Structure formats: structure tokens, C-alpha cells
N, C-alpha and C positions, 0 to 999 in steps of 0.2 A: 644834387645828383644830375649829371648831364644826360642828354638823350640816350646816348649809347649805353650808359650804365643802367638807366631806367628800363630800356627795352630788354636788356639781358635779364633783369629781374622779372619782368612781367611775362616774358616768354616761358617761364616755368609754370605759369597758370594753365589749367586745362582749357582747351579750345581757343587759345590765343596763338596766332601765327603771323609770320611775316608775309607780306604780299606787296602789291604795288597799286598806286592810284596816281593818275596824271603823270605816269612814267617815273614815279618817285616811290621809294620804299615806304611802306606804312605797316601799321599793326591792325589786325582784324580779330574780332571775336565771333566765332561761328559764321565767318564770312562777312560780317558787318564791320564797317570802318570804326576804328577807335582813335588812332592818333598817327601823326607823321610830322617830320620836320619839313617846313616850307622855307627852303633856302632863299627864295625870292624876297621873303619878308624877314629873314633871320628870326624865325619864330616856330614854336610848336603849335600844331593844330590839334585840338581835341574835340571830340563830339560828346557834349553833355546836354542837359536839359536847357531849353530856351531861357528858363528863369536863372539858371546858373550862368549862362552866357551873359545875360544882362547884369548879373551881380558882379562878375569878374570885370566887365567893362566899366561899371560904375566905380569899382574899387581901384581902377587904374592898373589892374594886373592883366587885363585882356584887351584885345582890339577886335573890331568887327572883321569877319572874313567875307569879302565880297569880290573875290578874284574874277568872277565871271560877270561882274556888274550887278549881281543879284546877291542879296544878303542871305547867308546860310544861317537860319535861326538856331541850329544846334551845334554850330562850329564856332570856335573862338580861337584867336591867335594869342599865344602866350609868348611874349618877347624873351630873348636870351637873358635879359636882366633878371628873370625869375627861373633860370634853369636849375637852380638848386631845388626847386619844388616840382620839377618835371615828373618825377616818379609819382608824387601825390596826384597831379593832374591826370596822368595816364591811368592811375588806379581809379580815379573818379569816373573816367570814361568807361572803364571796364565795369564798374558797378552799374552805371547807367545802361550799358549794353546788356548786361545780365537781366536787369529789371525789364527792359523792353522785350527781351527774348521770352520772358514768362507770360507776356500778354498776348 
């Protein structure tokens, strides 16, 4: 499922909304960043646990996000090669955001 299809599905979830970050459309849960397409890298960015970021990178499904020359430990780039799984990754980001909101 590509990004557009995935966001249409996730926007049906409570407290998920469209917003912007870095002048780019993104998804947020209760105001916190979830995901966005990063056209400069032709990849989806999702915010998940640092452990999951490292796992996705080691599996070859993710890449480090360091746009500002600083590594974002909770952000990972998912290339277009894996766009069929974008809904799954965005849902992972939502689960992570919900868990963080409870703490």
C-alpha cells in the first residue's frame, strides 16, 4: 500500500491528523510526529523506538535519518522499495506514539 493509501486508512484513527513538518505534509498523533514522505530521499520517515530503528536498518529495510547532520534515534527512512509495507510501518509509529502518550 503506497503512502497516500496508507494515510487515508490511518486518518480514520482517533487523534490522528494531517499537519506539516519542515514545510512538508506529515501525520501526527495528539500533536506528536508519526510519519511523512521525505521526497528528498524518496522514502517514508516513521518515528518508532530506537531499537526498532536499529532493527530495520540491520535488516536492510531502513536507513539512518540524519538530514540535519544529526542522527535522529527514533526516526528511520523506509525506501520506496518497501512501499507495499508503508501502512504497517505507519501503524507501528502510531502504536509507539500511543505508548509514549501513556507515560
